[in-house]
Backbone bond lengths (Angstrom), bond angles and torsions (degrees), N, CA, C in turn:
res aa  C-N    CA-C-N  psi(-1)  N-CA   C-N-CA  omega(-1)  CA-C   N-CA-C  phi
1 M - - - 1.464 - - 1.525 107.67 -
2 E 1.312 117.32 101.14 1.454 121.31 -176.24 1.523 111.85 -76.45
3 Q 1.322 115.77 -48.99 1.451 120.58 -179.48 1.529 109.02 -118.05
4 P 1.340 117.98 97.66 1.464 119.82 -179.36 1.521 110.85 -59.67
5 S 1.296 115.77 141.89 1.459 120.63 179.56 1.526 109.80 -70.27
6 P 1.338 117.44 157.50 1.473 119.80 175.77 1.528 111.26 -57.44
7 E 1.338 116.75 -33.94 1.465 120.19 179.36 1.531 111.23 -64.99
8 F 1.360 115.21 -41.68 1.464 119.69 177.84 1.525 110.39 -62.47
9 Q 1.321 116.70 -47.21 1.455 120.29 -178.19 1.527 111.53 -63.60
10 Q 1.325 116.69 -37.46 1.461 119.98 178.35 1.529 110.76 -66.27
11 A 1.334 115.50 -44.86 1.470 119.75 179.28 1.520 110.71 -63.14
12 L 1.334 116.85 -39.99 1.463 120.87 178.67 1.523 110.46 -64.57
13 S 1.316 118.24 -43.45 1.463 122.11 179.08 1.518 111.03 -60.67
14 E 1.328 115.87 -42.11 1.467 120.11 179.20 1.522 110.49 -65.90
15 W 1.346 116.51 -38.11 1.465 120.48 178.55 1.531 111.08 -66.52
16 L 1.335 116.68 -42.96 1.466 120.84 179.01 1.524 111.04 -61.29
17 E 1.319 116.49 -39.35 1.464 119.56 179.56 1.529 111.11 -71.73
18 R 1.325 116.15 -42.65 1.466 120.96 -176.06 1.531 112.45 -73.31
19 E 1.328 116.14 -46.18 1.468 120.39 -172.24 1.527 113.80 -93.21
20 V 1.330 117.73 -29.03 1.461 120.86 -173.77 1.523 112.12 -112.51
21 G 1.337 116.34 -16.90 1.457 120.02 179.51 1.514 114.27 81.86
22 I 1.329 116.78 22.71 1.463 121.34 179.53 1.520 108.33 -95.72
23 D 1.324 115.73 112.70 1.463 118.77 -177.02 1.518 113.36 -102.79
24 R 1.333 116.66 -1.93 1.463 119.23 175.81 1.519 108.71 -96.48
25 P 1.317 117.67 144.43 1.473 120.21 -177.07 1.526 112.02 -60.11
26 R 1.314 115.02 145.55 1.460 121.95 173.72 1.523 107.77 -121.83
27 R 1.332 115.18 130.59 1.452 120.53 178.84 1.529 108.88 -83.89
28 V 1.331 117.18 134.84 1.457 120.93 176.88 1.527 108.14 -78.65
29 V 1.351 115.54 114.12 1.464 120.97 179.37 1.523 109.79 -81.61
30 R 1.328 114.90 -43.27 1.465 120.14 -178.19 1.520 107.77 -155.17
31 A 1.315 116.28 139.47 1.463 120.77 177.35 1.515 109.05 -137.38
32 G 1.310 115.71 125.86 1.457 120.84 179.86 1.510 110.38 -146.83
33 E 1.309 116.73 -170.04 1.456 121.28 -178.27 1.523 112.55 -72.33
34 D 1.355 117.11 -23.03 1.464 120.94 -175.61 1.518 113.98 -102.45
35 E 1.337 117.56 -18.99 1.463 119.46 -174.02 1.522 110.54 -165.74
36 V 1.335 114.25 145.71 1.457 121.13 167.11 1.520 106.21 -116.59
37 L 1.327 116.01 123.47 1.452 121.76 -178.99 1.524 108.05 -110.53
38 V 1.327 116.20 124.90 1.461 120.59 -179.68 1.523 109.56 -120.80
39 S 1.320 115.99 161.64 1.460 120.65 -179.23 1.514 109.87 -144.39
40 K 1.336 115.53 146.56 1.465 119.49 174.47 1.524 111.13 -87.49
41 F 1.352 116.21 -4.88 1.461 120.49 -178.26 1.529 111.19 -97.32
42 E 1.307 115.03 153.07 1.457 120.56 179.06 1.523 110.16 -73.04
43 A 1.330 115.61 160.47 1.467 120.42 177.72 1.524 109.48 -58.56
44 G 1.326 116.32 138.13 1.455 121.56 179.66 1.510 114.40 95.25
45 F 1.345 117.00 -14.86 1.464 119.58 -178.45 1.526 111.32 -64.24
46 A 1.347 116.59 -42.15 1.468 120.47 -177.40 1.530 111.00 -61.02
47 A 1.333 117.03 -45.32 1.466 120.34 -179.66 1.524 110.60 -62.92
48 Q 1.322 116.33 -40.16 1.464 120.73 178.81 1.531 110.50 -65.30
49 L 1.338 116.73 -41.86 1.460 120.64 178.76 1.522 111.11 -64.59
50 H 1.334 116.88 -42.82 1.463 120.54 -179.04 1.528 111.38 -63.72
51 R 1.326 116.82 -37.33 1.477 119.52 177.04 1.528 110.12 -62.70
52 L 1.327 115.61 -41.09 1.461 119.79 178.53 1.529 110.76 -64.37
53 L 1.325 117.13 -47.72 1.460 120.94 -176.27 1.523 111.81 -65.57
54 D 1.329 117.20 -32.36 1.462 120.76 176.69 1.529 111.98 -62.72
55 D 1.330 116.72 -22.97 1.461 121.73 -178.13 1.525 112.83 -92.17
56 L 1.340 117.37 9.28 1.465 120.53 -174.70 1.532 112.25 -120.17
57 P 1.326 118.23 67.29 1.473 119.52 178.85 1.525 112.03 -61.81
58 E 1.333 117.21 -25.95 1.467 120.10 178.86 1.528 111.70 -59.08
59 I 1.324 115.85 -26.25 1.461 121.02 -175.38 1.523 112.32 -97.10
60 F 1.328 116.82 -30.30 1.467 119.38 -169.95 1.531 114.88 -117.79
61 D 1.318 118.59 -3.53 1.453 121.06 175.92 1.529 108.03 -90.18
62 E 1.325 116.98 124.80 1.461 120.05 -173.45 1.527 112.23 -59.26
63 A 1.330 117.77 -43.51 1.462 120.19 -179.12 1.524 111.28 -60.03
64 C 1.327 116.83 -41.52 1.470 121.16 178.55 1.523 110.74 -64.38
65 V 1.333 116.09 -42.26 1.468 120.41 -179.21 1.526 110.14 -64.51
66 L 1.330 117.54 -45.47 1.464 120.84 -179.10 1.528 111.04 -63.18
67 E 1.313 115.93 -41.04 1.467 119.98 178.92 1.525 110.74 -64.96
68 G 1.338 116.52 -44.47 1.464 120.55 179.72 1.521 112.28 -63.92
69 Y 1.329 115.85 -39.58 1.468 119.87 179.15 1.530 110.56 -66.70
70 A 1.324 116.90 -43.75 1.469 120.66 -179.74 1.527 110.45 -60.85
71 R 1.330 116.57 -43.32 1.465 120.23 179.49 1.526 110.96 -63.78
72 M 1.335 116.83 -45.19 1.462 120.55 -179.16 1.522 110.79 -64.66
73 S 1.324 117.28 -36.48 1.461 121.32 179.34 1.525 111.49 -64.28
74 R 1.321 116.11 -33.77 1.470 120.00 177.49 1.520 111.73 -73.70
75 E 1.331 116.64 -32.90 1.463 120.85 -174.83 1.528 112.75 -81.54
76 L 1.328 117.60 -29.30 1.462 121.66 -175.41 1.527 110.94 -86.98
77 P 1.344 117.80 157.95 1.467 120.77 176.47 1.528 111.59 -57.42
78 A 1.335 115.85 150.27 1.466 121.34 -174.88 1.522 113.21 -62.28
79 D 1.352 117.47 -22.55 1.471 119.26 -178.96 1.529 112.75 -91.09
80 T 1.346 117.43 11.05 1.467 121.15 177.32 1.524 109.44 -73.28
81 P 1.330 118.23 128.63 1.467 119.35 175.93 1.528 111.00 -57.42
82 R 1.314 115.79 140.91 1.468 120.31 -178.39 1.524 112.05 -60.41
83 V 1.328 117.09 -37.47 1.467 119.39 178.60 1.526 109.80 -63.16
84 D 1.348 116.77 -38.36 1.465 120.12 177.67 1.526 111.14 -64.46
85 A 1.333 116.59 -38.05 1.466 120.00 178.57 1.524 110.31 -65.11
86 W 1.336 117.10 -42.42 1.472 120.07 176.79 1.525 109.96 -61.06
87 H 1.324 116.25 -45.03 1.469 122.12 -178.77 1.530 110.29 -59.55
88 A 1.336 116.25 -46.37 1.466 120.41 179.49 1.524 110.93 -63.92
89 A 1.334 116.49 -39.81 1.471 120.25 -179.90 1.527 110.85 -64.47
90 M 1.320 116.75 -39.69 1.464 120.31 -179.42 1.525 111.21 -67.49
91 H 1.326 116.45 -41.75 1.464 118.87 178.23 1.529 111.10 -66.80
92 D 1.329 116.42 -35.96 1.462 120.15 177.14 1.530 110.68 -65.22
93 A 1.335 116.05 -42.27 1.463 120.32 178.22 1.523 110.88 -64.99
94 L 1.319 116.94 -39.05 1.467 120.26 178.91 1.524 110.74 -64.93
95 R 1.333 116.53 -42.41 1.461 119.85 177.62 1.528 110.93 -59.58
96 A 1.348 115.92 -45.09 1.465 119.98 179.89 1.532 111.26 -63.86
97 A 1.326 116.21 -39.82 1.466 120.02 178.34 1.521 110.58 -64.48
98 G 1.329 116.10 -40.51 1.455 120.04 178.15 1.516 112.06 -60.73
99 E 1.333 116.04 -40.51 1.463 119.94 178.36 1.530 110.28 -67.92
100 R 1.327 116.17 -40.61 1.470 120.51 -179.37 1.524 111.55 -62.76
101 L 1.332 115.81 -40.20 1.459 120.73 -176.06 1.527 113.03 -93.95
102 G 1.316 117.46 -6.45 1.460 120.52 -178.05 1.517 112.63 65.88
103 L 1.343 116.81 40.40 1.464 121.37 -176.62 1.517 111.54 -87.49
104 E 1.319 115.48 144.27 1.458 120.15 174.23 1.526 109.97 -71.51
105 D 1.332 115.72 153.14 1.457 120.05 -177.42 1.527 111.84 -61.67
106 S 1.335 117.27 -30.33 1.472 119.86 -179.83 1.530 110.87 -63.25
107 R 1.335 117.23 -32.82 1.474 120.36 176.51 1.521 110.71 -71.55
108 L 1.320 116.18 -41.72 1.464 120.26 179.41 1.521 111.12 -64.72
109 A 1.317 116.74 -30.71 1.466 120.70 -179.28 1.525 111.09 -61.02
110 E 1.333 117.32 -31.75 1.466 120.95 178.73 1.529 110.45 -62.69
111 V 1.326 116.58 -34.12 1.463 121.12 -179.53 1.523 110.46 -82.59
112 R 1.333 117.05 -35.27 1.469 120.34 178.49 1.519 111.32 -56.44
113 V 1.317 115.86 -39.75 1.467 119.67 179.42 1.523 110.42 -59.31
114 G 1.337 116.56 -41.62 1.459 120.46 178.78 1.519 112.10 -65.69
115 I 1.328 116.99 -42.48 1.467 120.60 178.19 1.528 109.97 -59.80
116 D 1.330 116.09 -44.02 1.465 119.84 -178.64 1.528 111.49 -66.64
117 S 1.339 117.36 -35.26 1.464 120.66 177.73 1.524 111.02 -66.14
118 V 1.333 116.03 -42.50 1.466 119.99 179.16 1.524 110.09 -66.17
119 R 1.313 117.24 -37.14 1.472 120.22 176.85 1.527 110.73 -56.70
120 A 1.328 116.11 -44.00 1.465 119.74 -179.30 1.529 110.99 -60.94
121 V 1.326 117.03 -39.37 1.466 120.54 179.18 1.528 110.34 -68.72
122 L 1.329 117.02 -42.09 1.466 120.57 178.71 1.527 111.14 -62.47
123 E 1.320 116.60 -40.15 1.469 119.89 178.70 1.523 110.74 -64.23
124 A 1.327 116.27 -36.09 1.468 119.73 179.02 1.525 111.04 -69.98
125 C 1.337 117.12 -38.31 1.473 120.67 -179.68 1.527 111.43 -75.37
126 I 1.316 116.23 -47.25 1.474 120.90 -176.36 1.520 107.69 -95.39
127 W 1.325 115.38 68.46 1.459 122.53 -169.39 1.527 114.22 -77.55
128 S 1.347 119.04 -11.39 1.469 120.24 179.28 1.532 111.90 -77.62
129 Q 1.325 117.26 -6.14 1.466 124.21 176.20 1.536 113.01 53.69
130 P 1.326 118.76 55.42 1.464 120.32 178.26 1.529 111.04 -64.25
131 R 1.310 115.85 149.41 1.466 122.78 179.53 1.522 109.78 -99.66
132 V 1.325 116.11 160.45 1.468 118.95 -177.55 1.521 111.14 -64.81
133 G 1.339 117.58 -25.69 1.456 120.47 179.72 1.515 113.83 -88.65
134 D 1.340 116.84 -2.20 1.466 120.95 -178.03 1.521 111.87 -80.54
135 D 1.332 114.86 149.42 1.460 120.31 163.32 1.521 104.54 -81.61
136 Y 1.294 118.42 117.95 1.471 119.47 -167.87 1.517 111.57 -135.15
137 T 1.324 114.28 134.54 1.457 121.92 169.90 1.523 106.78 -127.07
138 A 1.304 116.88 131.73 1.467 119.84 -179.13 1.532 110.53 -56.61
139 R 1.322 116.31 134.72 1.456 121.35 179.19 1.525 109.84 -77.24
140 S 1.312 114.94 156.95 1.466 119.17 -178.49 1.523 110.76 -60.28
141 G 1.333 117.14 -36.69 1.465 120.24 178.41 1.516 112.50 -66.10
142 E 1.315 116.57 -31.85 1.468 120.46 177.72 1.528 110.43 -71.52
143 V 1.324 115.34 -40.35 1.470 119.62 175.86 1.521 109.89 -61.56
144 E 1.326 116.44 -43.16 1.464 120.11 179.62 1.523 111.48 -65.37
145 A 1.327 116.38 -37.25 1.469 119.49 178.38 1.525 110.47 -62.03
146 Y 1.329 116.12 -40.38 1.470 119.48 177.54 1.524 110.08 -66.66
147 R 1.332 116.35 -43.18 1.468 120.05 179.57 1.520 111.20 -62.24
148 D 1.318 117.00 -36.31 1.462 120.04 177.93 1.515 110.52 -58.77
149 G 1.342 115.86 -38.97 1.458 119.47 176.53 1.511 111.99 -64.26
150 L 1.347 116.87 -39.62 1.462 120.65 177.84 1.519 111.18 -65.16
151 T 1.337 116.79 -39.77 1.464 120.32 177.91 1.516 110.17 -61.12
152 A 1.332 115.63 -40.64 1.462 119.28 178.46 1.520 110.63 -61.33
153 L 1.342 116.61 -39.32 1.456 119.91 179.16 1.522 111.08 -63.93
154 Q 1.325 115.88 -41.96 1.458 119.37 -178.75 1.526 111.28 -65.75
155 D 1.336 116.20 -28.96 1.458 121.15 177.17 1.525 112.10 -84.29
156 Q 1.343 115.06 6.89 1.468 122.32 -179.45 1.520 111.78 63.83
157 R 1.325 116.20 27.63 1.460 121.20 170.97 1.523 105.96 -109.39
158 D 1.315 114.78 75.43 1.452 123.16 -172.37 1.528 110.43 -58.66
159 I 1.335 117.15 130.27 1.457 119.86 -179.73 1.525 112.05 -66.99
160 F 1.327 117.01 -14.20 1.456 120.09 176.18 1.531 111.91 -105.79
161 T 1.310 116.31 11.08 1.464 120.82 179.03 1.529 108.47 -126.42
162 R 1.294 117.07 115.56 1.461 120.86 -174.50 1.526 111.24 -77.46
163 Y 1.330 114.94 134.79 1.461 121.98 176.07 1.526 107.98 -94.46
164 Y 1.332 116.64 123.29 1.461 120.96 -176.24 1.522 113.50 -92.15
165 G 1.312 117.10 -20.86 1.460 120.67 -174.89 1.527 109.33 128.70
166 D 1.312 115.87 -173.11 1.468 121.00 -179.74 1.528 110.58 -104.00
167 F 1.312 115.60 128.38 1.459 122.20 175.64 1.524 107.84 -111.82
168 E 1.323 116.25 118.43 1.468 121.95 -176.68 1.531 110.73 53.56
169 G 1.335 115.36 38.60 1.463 121.21 176.11 1.515 115.70 81.87
170 V 1.338 117.55 6.07 1.464 121.09 -177.51 1.531 109.05 -119.70
171 P 1.354 117.94 131.97 1.468 120.53 178.50 1.525 111.61 -61.09
172 V 1.326 115.71 137.02 1.463 121.99 177.10 1.518 107.71 -113.73
173 R 1.336 116.12 125.77 1.459 121.22 -179.56 1.521 109.90 -127.29
174 N 1.329 113.64 147.77 1.455 119.99 176.23 1.519 109.26 -87.95
175 H 1.300 117.01 124.53 1.463 122.85 -176.73 1.521 110.21 -76.37
176 C 1.344 116.12 124.73 1.460 121.82 172.86 1.523 107.28 -102.63
177 P 1.326 118.86 107.95 1.468 120.23 -173.92 1.525 113.93 -63.47
178 G 1.336 117.20 -20.47 1.458 119.43 -179.31 1.515 113.65 -105.16
179 A 1.347 118.33 18.61 1.471 121.28 -173.84 1.525 112.56 -58.75
180 A 1.320 118.28 -43.45 1.468 120.54 -178.53 1.527 110.66 -63.01
181 F 1.331 116.89 -38.88 1.460 120.66 178.07 1.530 110.43 -70.20
182 A 1.324 116.82 -36.66 1.468 120.46 179.04 1.522 110.69 -64.21
183 R 1.330 116.97 -38.64 1.465 119.65 178.22 1.530 111.19 -64.36
184 R 1.330 115.99 -38.86 1.460 119.33 177.45 1.529 110.22 -66.14
185 M 1.321 116.18 -42.15 1.460 121.06 178.51 1.531 110.76 -62.03
186 L 1.324 116.16 -39.96 1.463 120.99 178.59 1.527 110.92 -62.38
187 A 1.332 116.86 -44.96 1.459 121.09 -179.73 1.528 111.08 -62.43
188 H 1.333 117.02 -44.88 1.456 120.23 179.67 1.521 111.34 -67.08
189 G 1.341 116.16 -35.83 1.462 120.30 177.78 1.515 111.21 -63.36
190 W 1.341 116.67 -43.96 1.465 120.41 177.91 1.531 110.44 -59.19
191 T 1.325 116.66 -47.07 1.463 120.56 -178.30 1.519 111.31 -62.84
192 A 1.335 117.10 -42.69 1.460 120.60 -179.95 1.531 110.93 -63.39
193 I 1.317 116.62 -45.58 1.467 121.50 -173.74 1.513 112.44 -74.19
194 T 1.343 116.84 -41.01 1.468 119.89 -175.32 1.526 113.38 -94.39
195 G 1.332 116.68 -19.24 1.457 119.91 -176.53 1.507 113.35 75.46
196 T 1.338 116.56 16.41 1.470 121.14 -178.13 1.528 109.37 -131.70
197 P 1.336 116.83 156.82 1.472 119.35 174.51 1.526 110.40 -62.10
198 T 1.307 115.37 158.82 1.460 119.12 179.24 1.529 110.59 -65.45
199 P 1.330 117.92 140.09 1.466 120.55 179.36 1.529 111.27 -62.69
200 T 1.316 115.59 145.61 1.471 120.27 177.38 1.516 109.55 -122.26
């Protein structure tokens, strides 16, 4: 179904409100026999976001992330959680990138949301809460928690894409325009915090 009918979109909106509790409109990005993808963003937002993210090597280049994390870990108190140090380093890098590119804060806010989302996933995976001053090796359960996220990705149940349920027998998912960048950020965050490559 390339172009969903107005009737389909209306029925889907009513279902989202009734069954999922979503009262704000969702735009149908794609609808087919295997999946319905919806978004709370207007058409063109994803392309605009991707152009912005492509201009931010400070956030998505692994070497830059590792360097920023190492510096922040040295500057913060030894009892600072490692995830917090990564989070602070990413926000610091974003601020510097914004100054370099002359970006308005409203544009940077779009990226801050992604950083905060990845932080939540890292906190869930690295649940032992190691500190920057700790001698730390990732626990087997933490490695498995990360792998569980990878398994979900392979099953096309993206950890950054919310599954709403099935509408007329078809899975409905909320489209996260920055999901691919968030996955890269997650991988670099794991490497920075644990000092090891991402589990496979």
